[in-house]
N, C-alpha and C positions, 0 to 999 in steps of 0.2 A: 040565340046561342045559349046553351045550357051551362050552368055553373060547372066548372071543372075543378075537382079536388085532386091535388097532386098526391100521388102515393108516396112521394119522398117527403114533402113538406107537411102533409096532413093538414093543409090549409086551403080555404076557398081561394079561387083565382082573384077575387076582389081584394083580399088581404095581401096576396102576393104582389098584386099590382101596386098597392099602396107602399109596400116595402121597397119595391124596385124603383119607385119614383123618389124615394127619400135620398137626399144628397148626404153622403157620408161626412162625418165630422173631419175637419182638417183636410178636406179634399179640394185642392185648388182646381177650378175649372174655368176655362176661357173659350169653350166651344160654342156651338149653336145655342140660341136662347131657348129653344124648345126643350132642352135637356132639364130634367127634374120638374117639368111642367106637364107635358104630355108624353115625353120620351123618358126612358129609363133603362136600367140594366136588365140583362137576361140571365146572367150567371154563366155565360159561355165566354171563356177567355183563352188567349194564347199568350205566353210570356217567355222571357229569357230562361225560365226554369222548366219550360214544358218538355215533356218526353216526345218521342216520335208519335206515340199513340195519342197524346194530347193534341199534337199538331194535326194529325189526321182526322180526329174527331171534330176539332174546331173547323177545319176546312170543309168536311162533309156537311156539318150542320149549317155553316154559313152559305155554302153553295146551294143547298136545298132551300133554306128560308129566304135568301135574297133573290132567288129565282122565282119563287112562288109569290113573294110579297116585296117586289122591288122598291116600293115607296115607303115601306114600313121598317126597314132595317138599314143600318150602316155600321161600319167598323171604325171605332175611334182608337187612336194610339195615345198612350200615356207613358210618361216616365214614372219609374217606380224605384223607391229607395232600396228595396230588398232584392229584386230580380232584374233591375235595369230598365225594363220596359214591359208594357202590357198592351196587347191588342184586345179590345173588348167589343163584343157584339151588343149593340144597343138597339132599342126597339120603340116604335110608337105604341104606347100602352093604352092611353086614353084616346077615345075617338073625339070627344068634346071636352075641352079643358074646364069648362064652367060647370060641368055636371058632376055628380057625386060618383064615388067608387061603387057603381052598380054593374051588374052583369052585362047589361046591354051597352055599357060604355067602355067595355074592355075589348081591345082589338083581337081579332082572330089570330093575328100574327103573334101576339104575346102568348096566347094560349098554346099555339104550336111550339113556340120556343120552350115553354115550361114542360111540355110533353117529352121533350128530348131528355130531360133530367130523369124521368121515369124509365125511359128506354135504356139509358146508360146504367141505371141501377140494376136492370134486368140482365143486361149484357154489355160489357165495357167497350165494344167496338161497333161503331156506327156503320162503317163501310170497310169490310175486310179486304177487298181488292185494293182500295186506296191505301190502307194501312200497309199492306204487303209491298206495294209499289214504293211508298215513301221509305219504308224500312230498307228495301233493296237498294234504293238510291243512296241512302246514308252509308250502308255497308260498302257499296261500290266506291264511294268517295274516299273512305278510310283505307280500304285495301289498295286502291290505286295510288295512294300517296305513300309509296314504299320508300324505305331507305335506299340510297344510291346503290349500295352493293347488291341489294336484292333486285332492283330494276335492271341492273346489268346482267343478271342471271336469267332473265325472262325474255322470251321473244315477243316483245310488245308490238312488233310489226303486224302480228296477227291481231286484227281488230276485235276479235271475239275472245281474246285471251282471258279477260276478266270474267266473262260469262261462264267460260269453261272451268275456270278455277273455282268459282263459287259453286257451280253445279257439282264439281268433284268433291268439294268439302261437304256439301249437303249429303251426297251419296255416301260419304264416309262417316256420317253422323257427327260431324264437328259442330258443336253448339255455338251459335252466333245469335246474340240478342243485345243490340245496342242499348235499349232502355234499361237493361239489367247490367250493363257494363261488361258483357261477355263477348270477347273477341277472339278470333283464331290467333294462335301463336305464329311467329315467323316460320317455325318448322312445319306447322299445319299448311301454311300457304305454299311453301316450297315443295312439300310432299304432293300437293295438288298439281303444282306446275310440272313436277317430274312425272306424275301419273298421266297427265295430259300431253306429255312430251313437248312442252312449251319452252324448253330450255333454249337459251341463246347460244347457238353453236359457235359464235365468235368468242365466247368467254367460257368455254367448257372448263377451264382450269378453276374457275370460281366454284364449281360444283364438287371439287375433290373432297373437301372436309365434310360436306353434307352427305355425300354418298358413302364415305367411309364410316361416319357415325351411325348411319341408318342401314348399313349392310346392303347398299344398292350398287349396281353396276354403273360405272361412270359413263355418261353418254359419250358417243363418239362424234367428233367434229365432221360435219358434212363437207365433202370436197367442194372447192370453189369451181363452178362450171366455166368461169371465165379465165381460169389459170391454165396455161399451156402445160400439157403433160410432158414429162421427160422423154426424149427421143422421138416425140411425135414429128 
């Protein structure tokens, strides 16, 4: 295996391995005994302060490396005073513990883990599809957790209502970015509901103020097909 020089760290892989195996000061550790002997840190973490992008990258990296090197990686969970918790990808770095930090004694798994740092420096998203899916899931969770008055205005019996509302807002160029703290307003959501005709016809009166403020025609309540018509 040839020496790998990280474009980020500008350091030979042997030196990075030595740094990764060094136990941090004041770091309480009660895990497997191979840690800081042949196993060490990779620099890939997920924590209570992670953004959706951080979470997606961590998952993509872990899924790939742990699939290719199932015996050389594990995720360890730590408590952390600043962010509450940290999930850290750790790796078997040295092949033989009694040998020196030489190129042939560094695991291929560690080399591949370090390469991901260079990839992230070149482009910040490892798996765009995974990131988009995780972002959409978070947006869906937030938007579906509506105030009661808004829930009563929407026909949630339509199982696709959330997908339709999100699609309508994207079509209207409503900016939504959870990692940047950018969310649609209640008015944005209700406008999408109105556009998609997803109003709850049992609570049409709740739409009066919204329609009046936005210059919209008030939806009409659909007749109840089970109700007998007069003089029938």
